[in-house]
N, C-alpha and C positions, 0 to 999 in steps of 0.2 A: 431477595436485597443480597444474599452470597453471590448469585449468579452475576450481579452488577459490578460488585466489587471484583470479583474475578477478572469480569470484563475489562474493568477500569486498569488494574495491576498490569493486565497483559499490553494493555495499549502503552503506558508508561512505560514497560519493558520495551516493548517495540521501538518507540521513540527515542528510549533512552541510548541504545543499540545505532540508528539511525542518526544521534548527536555525533557519538563518537565515531562513526565513520565519515562524517561530515569533517569533523574536527582534524579528525587524522589526516583526510587528503587535502584540507582547503584553509586549516587553520582558526584559533578560537573569536575572530573578531567577525560577527556577522554583517557587520557592512561590507568587508572586503570578500565574505563568502556565501553566495548565494544558495548552496545547498542546505548551510546551516541556518539562512534564514527562513528557510521553508520547512525545517525542522521546529523551529520556534514558533511557526503560525500554524503546524499541525498538533503541536503541544497545547497550544491554546485553544483550538477547536476540541479537545479531548479534555478540559480541564485540569490539563497537568500544572500543578502548582509551578509560580515562576522560581523558588528556592530550588526546587527537584530539578527546572532545566539548568539552573546554572550550576551546580552541585555535578550534574553531565557532565556540560561542559569542561569544568574544572577537573576531574575524573578524565575525561579524554585525553588532557593534558599531561596526566601523569606517567612513568617511565613504567610503571607496574599494570598499567590499563591493557585488557588483551587486544589483539589484533583480531577483527571479525572478517571472514571470507564469506562472501554474497555468492551463494549458490541455487541456483534454480532445478529442481527435482520435477521430472514430468511423469506422469501416470494414468491408469484408468480406475476408475472407481467401480463397483458394483453396478450392473446393467448398462456397462460401456461409458460412463459419463468420463469427462477429459477435466483430468485436475492438475493445475500446477502449484507448487509451493514455491516460494522465496523463504528463503533462508538467510540469517547471519549466524554465523556459527566460529567459535574458535577450536571448534576440535571436528573435522568433518567426518571422521572415521565414527563417532560417537552418532554424526547427528544424519548419516544414511543409514545407518544400521536402525535408529529409531522410525526413520520414513518408512523404510521397507518395511517394517515390522506393522505400523500403520495400516499401511496398504495392504497388506497380506490379511492382517485381522479383520480389517474392514469388509474382507470380499473382492479387495483389487490387486493391482498389482503396478508397482515399480516401473517404468519405462527408460528407456536410454534417453541420452541426450538429442533432442528434434525429433523424436517422438510422437509429440505432442504439443508444443509449443506452435507449430506452424499453424494451428488451428485457432489461434488468438492473435491479435495484434495489440501490441506493446504502444501504451497511449497516457499523455501526459491528461491528468482529470484535475482541472480547479474547480471548486466550490466557492460561490461567491454569495456574500447578502445581498437580496433583489434590491432592497429598501433603495431608492435614489439613484435608479440605473435604468437608462433606457434598453431596454433590450436589443430592439431593432438597433439603433444607433451604435451599440456595441458591438452585434454582430457585424455589422459594415466594417468598422474603426478595426475587427483584429481581425479579419481575412488576411490581411498581410502579413501577419504572425502567424499564420499556420493553423489559423481556426479551421475544426474539421465538421465539429459538431457543436449545436448547443442546445438547452433544452432546460429541463425542471427537474428538480431530484428532489432527495430528502437530506436533511444534516446528520450530524451526530446524536442532537437532541431530539430528533422529530419535527424539525423547523424547516419550511420550504427553501430550498435554493437552488441558486442559479446554477446551471453544470456545463463547463466547455471542458472540451476534447478536443487535444491536439496530437499530431505524430508525436513518438518520443524523441523524435531529433529537434522536433520544436519548442521541445518543454523549458530550457532558459530561455529562447526567444519570447516567447508567452508571457513567463515570469517576468522579465525586465519589462515587456509593453505595459503589464499592469501595474507592475511599481511606477512607469514613469507618468499613469493615468490616475496615480495615488488612490487604487485600489486594492485594499489588502483582501486574498481570498481567506476565507473561513480555513480552508485545506488546501494542500498541492499534492497530489501523489501519483505515483506512477502505473498504472493497471494494466493487468493484461483483459483485455475485452475480446471475447469468443466470438469469430467469425460467424457463427450459427448455433444457435441453441437446440437442446433437447429438452422435451418434456415426459415426464415417467409416472404413470400410477403413484399413487398419495404413498403406499408402502414402500414402492422403490424408491422413490425420490429420499424418504424416510433412513433408507440405507445408505444413500450417497451422503444425505447431511449428517449423518452419524459419523460418518469416517470424516468428513470434513473439519466436523467440530475436534473432532481427537486429534486433526492435526493441527487445528489453530492452537490447542494447548499445549503442544510441545514447546517446551522452553527454547528452541533454536527456531522455531518457525516466526516469520514476519508475516507473511498475508500468504491467502491459500484463494487461488481462483478457480471456477468449474465454470463449466455451459449448461449447467441445469436452470430452467426457469421456473 
């Protein structure tokens, strides 16, 4: 139960920061701010209460609101697993010290910019409710908007979802196409997809996942990606 609440609190914190960044960049009106619309969809996907979303938008408009800087950290976990760490921070000195400490204590090492990211592809990932959608027709329709991959996956609550992936540069184009087709995604995220994956024995895989878990618990960390299967 506590783990579930911890996870929910972390998700709310992550989306709160994303809302702050979106509002600072494009204003508080979701109709005129596609990034904010996306944040609001993602908030709904993790059952973030509407009043908390509205409070986050109001807070982001305040003068005392922190300015968050988005920084990507790259490193290797134990046994050579590649790891990317997305952060949103108001103090990058604190953040880099903490991330480095997590890697070192977890048997890994923090790398330099560009040392790991080349092994991943930055993509837009949309999860859709499959009810009432014809997958074949939709796939054909969306190719013109940058569709690269389409398949099945699992949603936040374990439900079956339709997963659409596009190159990062086509993210906005796909978001607009879905809106025009009156399809509201369950979530729309930017993810780093590994070009190839590694498989490790159970005990070694657990070493990597312990480090990933530690990183995910850090207050400045938004998301962690790795190439472990």
